[in-house]
MARMAR-911605 format. One line per 3 residues: number of its first residue (from 1); for each residue z, x, y of C-alpha. Coordinates in nm, 3 decimals. Example, Ala and Ser with C-alpha at 12.3 -4.5 7.8 and 13.67 -1.06 7.14 Angstrom:
2
1) 0.780:1.230:-0.450 ~ 0.714:1.367:-0.106
//
This chain:
60
1) 1.082:0.897:-0.509 ~ 0.894:0.962:-0.179 ~ 0.754:0.702:0.056
4) 0.420:0.726:-0.095 ~ 0.493:0.682:-0.420 ~ 0.713:0.380:-0.327
7) 0.448:0.250:-0.149 ~ 0.204:0.268:-0.452 ~ 0.429:0.130:-0.693
10) 0.491:-0.200:-0.432 ~ 0.119:-0.213:-0.461 ~ 0.152:-0.215:-0.813
13) 0.410:-0.499:-0.818 ~ 0.294:-0.687:-0.506 ~ -0.004:-0.790:-0.717
16) -0.180:-0.915:-0.386 ~ 0.087:-1.181:-0.252 ~ 0.170:-0.980:0.079
19) -0.066:-0.828:0.293 ~ -0.021:-0.394:0.353 ~ 0.157:-0.369:0.667
22) 0.469:-0.638:0.550 ~ 0.454:-0.466:0.233 ~ 0.527:-0.156:0.400
25) 0.778:-0.303:0.657 ~ 0.970:-0.387:0.341 ~ 1.018:-0.064:0.291
28) 1.124:0.024:0.585 ~ 0.800:0.168:0.698 ~ 0.624:0.133:1.034
31) 0.304:0.005:1.049 ~ 0.160:0.360:1.165 ~ 0.345:0.545:0.851
34) 0.238:0.270:0.581 ~ -0.185:0.321:0.745 ~ -0.088:0.696:0.716
37) -0.012:0.673:0.369 ~ -0.251:0.419:0.272 ~ -0.507:0.670:0.394
40) -0.393:0.939:0.180 ~ -0.356:0.717:-0.130 ~ -0.734:0.647:-0.049
43) -0.807:0.997:-0.024 ~ -0.609:1.063:-0.383 ~ -0.833:0.819:-0.535
46) -0.490:0.598:-0.643 ~ -0.615:0.272:-0.452 ~ -0.917:0.108:-0.362
49) -0.998:-0.109:-0.040 ~ -1.090:-0.440:-0.166 ~ -0.989:-0.782:-0.101
52) -0.679:-0.875:-0.377 ~ -0.524:-1.193:-0.247 ~ -0.371:-1.171:0.096
55) -0.394:-0.736:0.076 ~ -0.670:-0.524:0.164 ~ -0.638:-0.238:-0.086
58) -0.541:-0.249:-0.461 ~ -0.452:0.013:-0.675 ~ -0.714:0.150:-0.953
//
């Protein structure tokens, strides 16, 4: 599984319990990599910007 799919799965499992940068770091991603992947997921409409607990994004 690639980093983008791992982060998407992590967003689904996270349920807003931690912010997106910390979530990415737990997967071994840097802040820059995490932000790049978030941008891709947003453009693919797989996540949306919405305050969800501590996280600013939630899956669709």
